[in-house]
C-alpha positions as CSV (number, residue, x, y, z in Angstrom):
1,M,-33.0,-73.6,236.9
2,F,-30.8,-76.2,235.1
3,K,-32.9,-75.6,231.9
4,R,-32.4,-71.9,232.1
5,L,-28.6,-72.3,232.5
6,Y,-28.6,-74.7,229.6
7,V,-30.5,-72.1,227.4
8,I,-27.9,-69.4,228.4
9,F,-25.0,-71.8,227.7
10,T,-26.5,-72.7,224.3
11,L,-26.9,-69.1,223.3
12,L,-23.4,-68.3,224.3
13,I,-21.8,-71.2,222.5
14,N,-23.8,-70.9,219.3
15,G,-24.2,-67.1,219.1
16,V,-22.2,-64.8,221.4
17,V,-18.9,-66.6,221.6
18,P,-18.5,-67.2,217.8
19,W,-19.3,-63.6,217.0
20,A,-17.0,-62.3,219.7
21,L,-14.2,-64.6,218.5
22,Y,-14.7,-63.4,214.9
23,V,-14.5,-59.7,216.0
24,W,-11.3,-60.5,218.0
25,L,-9.6,-62.6,215.3
26,S,-10.5,-60.0,212.6
27,D,-7.7,-57.8,214.0
28,Y,-5.1,-60.5,213.3
29,M,-6.3,-62.3,210.2
30,S,-8.6,-61.9,207.2
31,S,-12.3,-61.8,207.6
32,L,-12.7,-65.1,205.9
33,A,-10.1,-66.8,208.1
34,A,-11.7,-65.3,211.2
35,L,-15.2,-66.5,210.2
36,S,-13.9,-70.0,209.4
37,V,-12.4,-70.3,212.9
38,A,-15.6,-68.9,214.5
39,T,-17.7,-71.3,212.6
40,L,-16.0,-74.3,214.2
41,I,-17.6,-73.5,217.6
42,P,-21.3,-74.1,216.5
43,L,-20.0,-76.9,214.3
44,I,-18.4,-78.7,217.3
45,D,-21.5,-78.1,219.4
46,N,-23.6,-79.7,216.6
47,L,-21.3,-82.7,216.4
48,I,-21.5,-83.2,220.2
49,Y,-25.3,-83.0,220.1
50,L,-25.5,-85.3,217.1
51,A,-23.3,-87.9,218.9
52,K,-25.4,-87.7,222.1
53,H,-28.9,-87.6,220.6
54,R,-28.4,-89.2,217.2
55,K,-30.1,-86.2,215.5
56,L,-29.2,-82.7,214.4
57,D,-30.1,-79.8,216.7
58,A,-32.3,-77.1,215.0
59,F,-30.8,-74.1,216.8
60,G,-27.2,-75.0,216.5
61,S,-27.8,-75.9,212.8
62,L,-29.5,-72.5,212.3
63,M,-26.5,-70.7,213.8
64,L,-24.1,-72.7,211.8
65,F,-26.1,-71.9,208.6
66,T,-25.7,-68.1,209.3
67,F,-21.9,-68.5,209.7
68,V,-21.6,-70.5,206.5
69,L,-23.8,-68.0,204.7
70,T,-21.6,-65.2,206.0
71,I,-18.5,-66.9,204.7
72,A,-20.1,-67.2,201.3
73,L,-21.0,-63.5,201.3
74,V,-17.5,-62.6,202.3
75,L,-16.2,-64.5,199.3
76,I,-18.4,-62.5,197.0
77,G,-16.7,-59.3,197.9
78,G,-18.0,-56.3,195.9
79,S,-18.8,-52.7,196.2
80,E,-19.7,-50.7,199.3
81,K,-23.4,-51.3,198.6
82,I,-22.8,-55.1,198.5
83,L,-20.9,-54.9,201.8
84,L,-23.9,-53.1,203.4
85,V,-26.4,-55.6,202.0
86,R,-24.5,-58.6,203.4
87,E,-26.0,-58.5,206.9
88,S,-29.5,-58.1,205.5
89,L,-29.0,-61.2,203.3
90,I,-28.1,-63.2,206.3
91,T,-31.3,-62.1,208.0
92,A,-33.2,-62.9,204.8
93,G,-31.6,-66.3,204.6
94,V,-32.7,-67.2,208.2
95,G,-36.2,-65.9,207.4
96,I,-36.4,-68.1,204.3
97,V,-35.3,-71.1,206.4
98,F,-38.3,-70.3,208.7
99,L,-40.7,-70.0,205.9
100,G,-39.3,-73.0,204.0
101,S,-39.7,-75.2,207.1
102,L,-43.5,-74.8,206.8
103,F,-43.3,-77.3,204.0
104,F,-42.0,-80.0,206.3
105,T,-43.9,-82.1,208.8
106,R,-42.9,-79.9,211.7
107,P,-41.8,-76.2,211.3
108,I,-38.6,-74.9,212.8
109,M,-40.3,-73.1,215.6
110,Y,-41.4,-76.5,217.0
111,H,-37.8,-77.7,217.1
112,L,-36.5,-74.4,218.6
113,A,-39.2,-74.4,221.3
114,T,-38.5,-78.1,222.1
115,R,-35.0,-77.2,223.0
116,F,-35.6,-74.0,224.9
117,V,-39.0,-74.4,226.7
118,A,-38.6,-76.2,230.0
119,G,-40.9,-79.1,230.9
120,N,-42.5,-79.3,227.5
121,D,-44.7,-82.1,226.3
122,F,-44.5,-81.1,222.6
123,P,-44.5,-84.6,221.1
124,N,-47.9,-85.3,222.6
125,S,-49.1,-81.8,222.1
126,W,-48.5,-82.1,218.4
127,G,-51.5,-84.3,218.2
128,Y,-53.7,-81.3,218.8
129,A,-54.6,-79.3,215.7
130,Y,-54.5,-76.0,217.6
131,F,-50.9,-76.7,218.8
132,R,-49.9,-77.3,215.2
133,F,-51.6,-74.1,214.2
134,V,-49.7,-72.1,216.9
135,M,-46.3,-73.6,215.8
136,R,-46.9,-72.8,212.2
137,L,-48.2,-69.3,212.8
138,M,-45.2,-68.4,215.0
139,T,-42.9,-69.8,212.4
140,T,-44.7,-67.8,209.7
141,V,-44.6,-64.5,211.7
142,W,-40.9,-64.8,212.4
143,G,-40.2,-65.7,208.7
144,I,-42.1,-62.7,207.5
145,M,-40.5,-60.4,210.0
146,L,-37.0,-61.5,209.2
147,T,-37.4,-61.3,205.5
148,G,-39.4,-58.1,205.8
149,E,-36.6,-56.5,207.8
150,A,-34.1,-57.6,205.3
151,A,-36.1,-56.2,202.4
152,V,-36.5,-52.8,204.1
153,R,-32.8,-52.5,204.8
154,V,-31.8,-53.5,201.3
155,Y,-34.1,-50.9,200.0
156,M,-32.5,-48.4,202.4
157,V,-29.0,-49.3,201.1
158,Y,-29.9,-48.2,197.6
159,R,-32.1,-45.2,198.5
160,L,-30.1,-43.6,201.3
161,S,-26.5,-42.3,201.7
162,T,-24.1,-44.6,203.6
163,E,-24.1,-42.2,206.5
164,R,-27.9,-42.2,206.8
165,Y,-28.1,-45.9,206.3
166,L,-25.7,-46.6,209.1
167,A,-27.6,-44.3,211.4
168,L,-31.0,-45.9,210.7
169,S,-30.2,-49.6,209.9
170,N,-30.0,-50.7,213.5
171,I,-33.2,-48.9,214.4
172,V,-34.9,-50.9,211.7
173,L,-33.2,-54.2,212.8
174,Y,-34.1,-53.9,216.4
175,G,-37.5,-52.5,215.6
176,F,-38.5,-55.6,213.6
177,I,-36.8,-58.1,216.0
178,G,-38.3,-56.3,219.1
179,A,-41.8,-56.3,217.5
180,A,-41.5,-60.0,216.8
181,V,-40.3,-60.8,220.3
182,L,-43.1,-58.8,221.9
183,W,-45.7,-60.4,219.7
184,T,-44.2,-63.9,220.5
185,V,-44.4,-63.3,224.3
186,A,-48.0,-62.0,224.1
187,Y,-49.2,-64.6,221.7
188,R,-47.5,-67.5,223.6
189,R,-49.4,-66.5,226.8
190,H,-52.7,-66.3,224.9
191,S,-52.2,-69.5,223.0
192,A,-51.0,-71.4,226.1
193,A,-54.1,-70.5,228.0
194,K,-56.4,-71.4,225.1
195,F,-54.5,-74.7,224.6
196,L,-54.8,-75.6,228.2
197,Q,-58.6,-75.1,227.9
198,I,-58.7,-77.3,224.8
199,K,-56.9,-80.1,226.6
200,Q,-59.2,-79.8,229.7
201,N,-62.3,-79.9,227.5
202,R,-61.0,-83.0,225.7
203,A,-60.3,-84.7,229.1
204,L,-64.0,-84.2,230.2
């Protein structure tokens, strides 16, 4: 129960609260100023986590990255098309982080799962080749889905009218994310059962 509340709290602090704060402050100051203030929340959470655990938190760092990238894109300014593309570039940036993490010892999905999966024994599980395969596959799928979603919406920006794009963009976004979530839930159940069997066979 504590772990579930912790997950909810983390999602609120690093995701919901900063975006809600940005939306509220946007009515009283420039977008850049509002984003700068909103970015402080995941930054503070990261600093607290760093002070407590002596290491950076993957999820908080990822959320902070999205805000910093958003600020950079706001500074770019530009035409109406550029404004519509901004959100997709953020999604693409996160997708690239997922894919780029495959070149490190442990992919980002491992670090995210370590924080959000209760009662995990991931450090020991990493010694199993199948577990490493699962973490890398899940990271790859999410990286492809995020960058793929961004590519589709960027294509839509330059092929559709603004009205049609606004009507269809969220369908594409939630379609890709929804598919990734459903696949993750189904594959996690399948892989967890198979991994349990692998560990039982090794113990024999």
